[in-house]
C-alpha positions, 0 to 999 in steps of 0.5 A: 542488534544495534546499540540504539536506545531502547523504546518499548511499545504496547503492540495492541495500542500501537496497532490502534494508534501508532502516532503518539509513540512515533511522535515521542520517538521522532522527538527523543529517539529518532533511531530506536530499538523496539524489542517488541518488533526485534527491529530498529526503527527509523522515524524521521523523514530525512533519515528515511529518505536518505538511508533508503537509497543506501541499498548496500546497507539497508538491503531489501534482500532478505532470504529468510524473511517471511515474504520471501519464504511465503511468496517467493523472492519477488523484485521487492526483495532484490537490490541493484541490477537484479531489481532494476532488470525486473522493474524494467521488464514489468514497466510496460504494464504500469507506465504512465502511458499504459495507465492512461491509454489502457487501464483508466477506461477499464477502471471507469467501467468497473467503477460505474458498475459498482456504483450502479449496484450501490445506487438504490441501496442508500447506505453501505460500508465504504470499505466492503461495498465500494473500495474493496471491489473497485480496488480488486477489479482494477487489480484483476485487470492489471495482473491479468487474473481476470478469472479471479472473483473480486472477493477472492482477490481481496481474500488472498491479498489479506491472507498474504499480508497476514502471513508476512506480518506473522512474526509470532509464527501462528501456524493457522495464519501461515496455513491460510497464507499458503492456501492463498498463494496456492489459489493465486498459482492456480489462477495463473496456470489457468490464464497462461494459455489464455494470454499466450493466445491473446496477449495484453498489457497485464503483468502476467502477459508482459512478464511472459513476453519478456521471458521471465521465469515462471517462478519469478512471474508468480512471485511478482504477481503475488507481490502486486496482489499483496500491495495492490489490493489493501493499500488502494482499498484503505486509501479509497475508503479512508479518503472518502471518510476523511472528506466527510469528516472535513466537509469544508475540504470536500467542498474545495475538491467539488468546486475544483479549488484543489485537485482530487490528486492533491486530496489523495496525496494528503490522505496518503501522507496523513494516514499512510496506508503503507506505514513501514518497509523492512530492511536487512542491515547488510554491513556494519554501519553507524547512523546518528551515533547508532551502530547497526550490526550485520543482519540487524533488522530495520524498519523504515517508518514511512507513516512517521516520516510523513508526520515529521514536524520538521517537514510538515507544519501541523503535521497531525492535521489533514489539510488538502491545501498542503504541499505534499512534495516531501511526503514519502507515501510511495517510498523514496529510493529505488524501490519507489512503488512501481504501481504509483501511477496506477494507484493515483489514477484509480483513486484520484481520477476514478474512485473519488470523483466518480463517487462524489459525482454520483452520490449527494448528501453522503454522511457517515453513520458511525465513527470510523476506526483506523487501525494498523501501523505497517498497513493502516486504514479503516476497518469499516466506514458506514455511510448513507446517501440520497437514493438516485 
């Protein structure tokens, strides 16, 4: 293991709120070994921004990692030419032009239907009743798995996330993850002949047209589902709840004094739905007097970097007028989130403005609890609004 200073955390408390510990680490132990994770954590923004690009040291290739073992070797677990080749092959699905010309109208149609269902209820859980189906319906379209119910899309995504975070080796969690990946494979098998007969811009269709091997297609679709459901879900519900807690900032967005994109980017900095990305140390390396050994495990703590006091003034405060240019919410290197444009469109151009345009006098009916550190978001967000 690395010779970094040791910093102990209470995993349960860290899951509830990692930010106090991360603040201490940034100040006193910016590169720290955490025994509870058997990993060395990089917590300052500039270290993460710089080192994530050093793929010859901080490698995404993790043959024995849980993601590779449970989901297959997707493009997120490749570096260099192999990663770039697959990224290029799937780019037509997630390009800014495709998002604008193909996906946005589908996002709007699905969101309209969901809002119609909510309109007469007068109350609901912003996580379960709004953000979950909005995110899942968008993901169904993008992946090509339109034969999957939105609730199943959410289930399999959560099951895979639980599986790849199952460092304690819980057999029940592992078995559920296998059940979820089997469900995805079955839905893929059903859609293959459908999309051969009528190709579209979905990930499954574009990957088939590119001649990608089926095993690789399966792995990349599982990657898209694991990262493309929970994080947008968390961001949609979390941003709405946060705006309701900051009515003066909501008013700025409603008046057009700030863009909905600025609102979303600040939430993604402040609460970091993706808080960490793991790396394997590929060769002996020294950083800030800390020496890493080959095959050490390192965690790039995006959630910590996004609250780095040296980069963001009053970093613990939610402020939609903030310059978020230096935020690393979508990553910083060659593995910058391929779905970033789709996420920005779905959240900032569709889910947020359509919700607040439809519902007036929205209020939270209970305090919102945010949980998680590798992935972070609200467990629920109970709210009420005027019946339309």
